[in-house]
C-alpha positions in Angstrom: -187.3 24.6 42.3 -185.5 23.6 45.3 -188.5 24.3 47.7 -191.5 22.7 49.1 -194.7 22.6 47.1 -197.4 25.5 47.3 -200.0 25.4 49.9 -203.1 27.8 50.7 -202.1 30.6 53.1 -204.3 32.3 55.6 -202.3 35.4 56.0 -203.8 38.6 54.7 -202.0 40.3 52.1 -200.1 43.5 53.7 -200.5 45.3 50.5 -204.2 45.1 49.5 -205.9 43.1 52.6 -206.7 40.3 50.6 -207.4 36.9 52.4 -208.9 34.7 49.3 -206.8 32.3 47.2 -203.2 33.3 48.7 -200.8 30.7 48.5 -197.5 30.0 50.5 -194.3 28.6 49.2 -190.7 28.3 50.5 -187.5 30.2 49.2 -183.9 30.0 49.7 -181.5 32.5 50.6 -179.2 32.3 47.5 -177.3 35.3 47.2 -174.7 34.5 49.8 -175.6 30.6 49.5 -176.7 29.9 53.0 -179.7 28.0 51.6 -181.7 29.1 54.6 -185.5 28.7 53.9 -188.0 31.2 54.3 -191.7 31.3 53.9 -193.2 33.8 51.5 -197.0 34.3 50.4 -198.3 35.4 47.0 -201.5 37.4 46.9 -204.6 36.0 45.3 -205.8 39.5 44.6 -203.0 42.2 43.7 -200.4 39.4 42.9 -197.8 40.8 45.2 -195.2 38.6 47.0 -194.1 39.2 50.8 -192.2 37.2 53.3 -194.7 35.5 55.8 -192.9 36.6 58.8 -190.3 39.7 58.8 -187.1 38.3 60.5 -186.4 39.9 63.9 -182.6 39.7 62.7 -182.7 41.2 59.5 -179.3 43.0 60.0 -177.4 39.5 59.8 -178.7 39.1 56.2 -176.7 42.2 55.5 -173.3 41.5 56.0 -170.1 43.7 55.5 -169.7 42.3 51.9 -173.2 43.3 51.0 -172.8 45.3 47.5 -174.5 48.5 48.4 -172.2 49.1 51.2 -169.1 49.2 49.1 -167.3 52.5 49.0 -168.9 54.6 46.1 -166.6 55.0 42.9 -165.6 58.8 42.0 -164.8 59.6 38.5 -161.2 61.4 37.7 -161.3 65.1 37.5 -161.3 64.9 33.6 -164.2 62.5 33.6 -166.2 64.7 36.0 -165.7 67.8 33.8 -166.9 65.9 31.0 -170.0 64.8 33.1 -170.8 68.2 34.0 -170.5 69.5 30.3 -173.0 66.6 29.3 -175.3 67.4 32.0 -175.5 71.1 31.3 -176.5 70.2 27.7 -179.1 67.0 28.1 -180.7 68.8 31.3 -182.4 71.1 28.8 -184.3 68.6 26.7 -185.9 70.9 24.4 -182.9 72.8 23.2 -181.3 71.7 19.9 -177.9 71.0 21.3 -179.8 68.6 23.7 -181.4 66.8 20.9 -178.2 66.5 18.7 -176.4 65.1 21.7 -179.1 62.5 22.6 -179.2 61.1 19.2 -175.4 60.3 19.4 -174.8 59.2 22.9 -178.4 58.7 24.6 -179.1 59.8 28.0 -177.5 58.3 30.9 -180.0 56.9 33.3 -179.5 59.4 36.2 -180.1 62.1 34.0 -183.0 60.4 32.4 -184.6 59.5 35.9 -184.5 63.4 37.0 -185.1 64.9 33.6 -188.4 62.9 33.3 -189.3 64.2 36.9 -188.9 67.7 35.2 -186.0 68.6 37.7 -182.8 70.6 37.2 -179.5 70.4 38.8 -180.5 72.8 41.8 -183.2 70.3 43.0 -183.0 68.9 46.6 -182.8 65.2 46.4 -183.3 62.5 49.0 -182.2 58.8 48.3 -184.0 56.4 50.8 -181.9 53.1 51.4 -179.0 54.7 49.7 -176.3 52.3 50.9 -172.7 54.1 50.9 -174.2 56.8 48.3 -173.0 55.6 45.0 -176.1 57.0 43.3 -175.9 60.2 45.1 -172.2 60.4 44.0 -172.7 59.7 40.4 -175.4 62.3 40.6 -172.7 64.9 42.2 -170.6 64.0 39.3 -173.0 65.6 36.9 -173.4 68.8 38.9 -176.3 68.0 41.2 -175.6 70.0 44.6 -178.2 69.3 47.2 -178.1 65.3 47.8 -178.8 63.4 50.9 -178.9 59.8 51.5 -180.2 57.7 54.3 -179.8 54.3 55.2 -180.0 52.7 58.9 -177.8 49.8 58.0 -174.8 51.9 57.3 -171.9 51.9 60.0 -171.8 55.4 60.3 -172.9 58.7 58.7 -170.3 60.2 56.1 -169.8 62.7 53.1 -168.4 60.6 50.3 -167.9 63.9 48.2 -168.7 67.5 48.2 -172.5 68.1 48.2 -173.4 64.6 49.3 -174.1 63.8 52.8 -175.1 60.0 53.8 -176.7 59.4 57.0 -177.1 56.5 59.2 -180.7 57.1 59.7 -184.2 56.1 58.5 -186.7 58.4 56.4 -188.5 59.0 59.4 -185.4 60.9 60.9 -185.3 63.4 58.1 -187.2 66.8 58.7 -186.4 68.5 55.7 -188.4 68.6 52.4 -187.5 67.6 48.9 -188.0 68.0 45.1 -187.3 64.3 44.7 -187.5 61.3 47.2 -185.8 58.2 45.5 -185.8 54.6 46.4 -183.1 52.8 44.2 -184.2 49.0 44.7 -184.5 49.9 48.6 -188.4 49.9 48.5 -188.4 46.0 48.5 -186.5 46.0 51.8 -189.0 48.0 53.7 -190.8 46.6 56.6 -193.6 49.0 56.0 -193.9 50.3 52.3 -197.3 52.1 52.8 -195.7 54.0 55.8 -192.6 54.8 53.8 -194.7 56.1 50.8 -196.6 58.4 53.3 -193.3 59.6 54.8 -192.0 60.3 51.5 -195.3 62.2 50.1 -195.0 64.2 53.5 -191.5 65.5 52.6 -192.2 66.5 49.2 -192.1 70.0 48.2 -195.1 71.4 46.2 -194.9 69.8 42.8 -192.5 67.1 43.9 -191.8 63.4 42.8 -191.5 60.2 44.4 -189.2 57.9 42.1 -189.2 54.3 42.8 -186.9 51.6 40.9 -187.7 48.1 42.2 -188.5 44.5 41.2 -191.9 43.8 40.1 -194.0 40.6 39.6 -193.7 39.7 35.9 -193.0 37.1 33.6 -189.8 35.6 35.0 -191.7 35.0 38.3 -194.0 33.0 36.7 -191.2 31.1 34.8 -189.2 30.4 37.8 -191.1 30.8 40.9 -189.0 30.5 44.3 -185.7 30.3 42.1 -186.6 33.9 40.5 -183.5 35.9 41.5 -185.3 39.2 42.1 -187.2 37.4 45.0 -183.8 37.7 47.0 -185.1 36.1 50.3 -185.2 37.1 53.1 -184.0 40.6 52.2 -186.9 41.6 49.6 -189.6 41.5 52.1 -192.2 42.9 49.7 -192.2 42.3 45.8 -195.0 44.2 44.5 -197.0 43.7 41.3 -198.0 47.0 39.6 -201.3 46.8 40.8 -200.0 46.5 44.6 -197.7 49.5 44.1 -200.8 51.6 42.6 -202.9 50.4 45.7 -200.3 51.6 48.1 -199.6 54.9 46.4 -203.3 55.9 46.4 -203.5 55.2 50.1 -200.5 57.4 50.7 -202.0 60.3 48.4 -199.8 59.5 45.6 -200.7 58.5 41.9 -198.5 56.7 39.4 -197.5 59.3 36.8 -195.3 57.2 34.6 -193.7 53.5 34.2 -191.0 52.2 32.7 -189.4 48.7 32.6 -185.6 48.4 33.0 -184.6 44.8 33.7 -181.3 43.2 32.2 -180.2 39.8 31.5 -179.3 39.3 34.9 -183.0 38.6 35.8 -182.8 35.7 33.5 -179.2 34.2 34.2 -179.7 34.8 37.8 -182.6 32.5 38.1 -181.2 30.2 35.8 -178.3 29.9 38.2 -180.5 29.4 41.3 -182.6 26.7 39.3 -179.3 24.9 39.1 -178.3 25.4 42.8 -175.7 28.0 42.0 -175.8 31.0 44.6 -174.9 34.3 43.2 -171.5 34.6 45.0 -170.6 31.1 44.0 -167.0 30.9 42.3 -169.1 29.5 39.5 -171.3 32.4 39.1 -171.4 34.6 36.4 -171.8 37.7 38.7 -168.2 39.0 38.0 -168.3 37.8 34.6 -165.6 35.1 35.4 -167.9 32.1 35.9 -168.4 29.4 33.2 -172.1 28.6 33.6 -173.1 30.2 30.4 -172.0 30.5 27.0 -171.5 34.0 25.3 -174.4 33.0 22.9 -176.7 32.1 25.9 -175.6 35.4 27.7 -176.6 37.3 24.3 -179.9 35.5 24.3 -180.6 36.7 28.0 -179.9 40.1 27.2 -182.2 40.0 24.1 -185.1 38.4 26.2 -184.5 41.2 28.9 -185.2 44.1 26.2 -188.3 42.1 24.8 -189.4 42.0 28.5 -189.1 45.6 28.8 -190.6 46.4 25.6 -193.8 44.3 26.6 -194.0 45.3 30.2 -193.2 41.8 31.3 -190.1 42.7 32.9 -189.3 41.9 36.6 -187.8 45.5 37.3 -189.5 48.9 36.7 -189.2 52.6 37.2 -192.4 54.4 38.7 -192.7 58.2 39.0 -195.2 59.1 41.5 -196.8 62.7 42.4 -198.9 63.8 45.1 -202.7 63.7 44.8 -203.4 65.6 47.8 -204.4 69.3 47.2 -202.2 70.5 50.3 -198.9 68.7 50.9 -197.9 68.5 54.6 -194.3 69.4 53.7 -191.5 69.2 56.3 -189.5 72.2 57.3 -187.0 73.2 54.8 
């Protein structure tokens, strides 16, 4: 690792409050390749990672080239019609046509997330940290009709396609209620994850779901340390362990109902690049598939390792479905 040695850290864990056996370490900014150093802390209790001091100038680390702010891709009309048809079948998972289609084509990830939550295409959905709205535009292509995104780092609010509104705002600015509140790799960017969970819970309709896709402390963190690509200093302010998320969820009146792991070979090859001092956006990087850092055999091996980590629960990315534990949900106005 191209970082300082670990040292004991007096900071209390912002996730569980633990102060025993916490350790500090330095991590570099390696997505853009500035190599600016930031201090992080690993909790000796819940095992979560967190930046020691949240930068006052976070916005400068989300430049115009940041990937989530690019213009969302919209499929052609024939592809949208095909997606509508596929969704109309697969969103009835107990039907014979759905089982037959699933056997041959599988279930696209967005439909799997919502189908697992027991939702239909009329569900009211909020995506927190939506960026320009790529995930919402994808859902609109499948026929979902009530889609809202919020992201305070956007240049301005906009409506990329019919049925999708993306607001330059934070979760606290939204006063409606939803069947699903999603955090797609945005939860790790939040200054106060507990407050975000409480706000999400308060905006759930009865029986609603909070869906979180995020990096989690796993085998690759223990292998690569500060070179672990999912640490993403300084943008990832909190990278939780599963135990850490369960602690925060309980405090917010939520409980984890289901967990799945969904890492890819990126977790491995990205970390290997950082270990070799190659930033993600470096011309040599494999980010766009043009770099020559790894052989085709090595890339296949990374993907195979990722599948095994998903199977065994040691992966560095996970999907959490959370439901309310409160008898009475303080839902916002519809």
